[in-house]
C-alpha positions as CSV (number, residue, x, y, z in Angstrom):
1,M,24.6,17.1,-23.8
2,S,25.7,14.0,-21.9
3,V,26.1,16.0,-18.7
4,M,22.6,17.3,-19.0
5,I,21.2,13.8,-19.3
6,K,23.2,12.6,-16.3
7,M,22.0,15.5,-14.2
8,L,18.4,14.8,-15.3
9,K,18.8,11.2,-14.4
10,L,20.2,12.1,-11.0
11,I,17.3,14.5,-10.3
12,I,14.7,11.9,-11.3
13,G,16.5,9.2,-9.3
14,C,16.5,11.4,-6.2
15,F,12.8,12.2,-6.7
16,M,11.9,8.6,-7.0
17,S,14.0,7.7,-4.0
18,L,12.1,10.3,-2.0
19,A,8.8,9.0,-3.2
20,L,9.7,5.5,-2.2
21,F,10.8,6.7,1.2
22,V,7.5,8.5,1.8
23,M,5.5,5.6,0.5
24,N,7.4,3.2,2.7
25,I,6.6,5.3,5.8
26,V,2.9,5.5,4.7
27,A,2.7,1.8,4.2
28,K,4.2,1.1,7.6
29,I,1.8,3.5,9.3
30,Y,-1.1,2.0,7.3
31,S,-0.1,-1.6,8.3
32,H,-0.1,-0.7,12.0
33,I,-3.5,0.9,11.8
34,A,-4.9,-1.8,9.5
35,G,-3.8,-4.5,11.9
36,I,-6.0,-3.0,14.6
37,F,-8.8,-2.5,12.0
38,F,-8.6,-6.1,10.8
39,I,-8.8,-7.4,14.4
40,V,-11.9,-5.4,15.0
41,I,-13.4,-6.5,11.7
42,G,-12.6,-10.1,12.5
43,I,-14.3,-9.9,15.9
44,C,-17.3,-8.2,14.3
45,A,-17.4,-10.8,11.5
46,L,-17.4,-13.6,14.1
47,L,-20.2,-12.0,16.1
48,A,-22.2,-11.5,12.9
49,F,-21.6,-15.1,11.9
50,F,-22.8,-16.6,15.2
51,S,-25.8,-14.2,15.4
52,K,-26.7,-15.1,11.8
53,Q,-26.5,-11.6,10.5
54,W,-25.5,-12.5,7.0
55,I,-25.7,-9.0,5.5
56,A,-23.4,-7.6,8.2
57,L,-21.0,-10.5,7.6
58,G,-21.0,-9.6,3.9
59,I,-20.3,-6.0,4.7
60,F,-17.4,-7.0,7.0
61,G,-16.1,-9.2,4.3
62,I,-16.1,-6.4,1.8
63,M,-14.4,-4.1,4.3
64,F,-11.7,-6.7,4.7
65,V,-11.2,-7.2,1.0
66,V,-11.0,-3.4,0.4
67,G,-8.4,-3.1,3.2
68,V,-6.2,-5.8,1.7
69,A,-6.6,-4.3,-1.8
70,I,-5.4,-0.9,-0.6
71,F,-2.3,-2.4,0.9
72,W,-1.7,-4.5,-2.2
73,F,-2.0,-1.5,-4.5
74,I,0.4,0.5,-2.3
75,A,2.9,-2.4,-2.6
76,E,2.4,-2.6,-6.4
77,I,3.0,1.1,-6.8
78,M,6.2,0.9,-4.7
79,V,7.5,-1.9,-6.9
80,F,6.7,0.0,-10.0
81,I,8.5,3.1,-8.8
82,E,11.5,1.0,-7.7
83,I,11.7,-0.6,-11.2
84,L,11.6,2.8,-12.8
85,K,14.2,4.1,-10.5
86,D,16.5,1.2,-11.4
87,K,15.9,1.8,-15.1
88,V,16.7,5.5,-14.9
89,S,19.8,5.0,-12.8
90,A,21.2,2.3,-15.1
């Protein structure tokens, strides 16, 4: 029975390591794309501010907050999976 549990822990640990690897790659790709996106959003927000288009400025602000929230959620999920992986392998 002990060997079966160890094998199951090994399989789950490998699966979680693979999930972390894939999510890390996705996060890196997202951060490169989001960097360009945030620069464009920042320039558009400045233009909206100086031209007094307050609704457009609010929309750009919401887009910025959503972009940051997506990256924060990806990071939280990665931390959660890493903690689970450590608990399973211990």
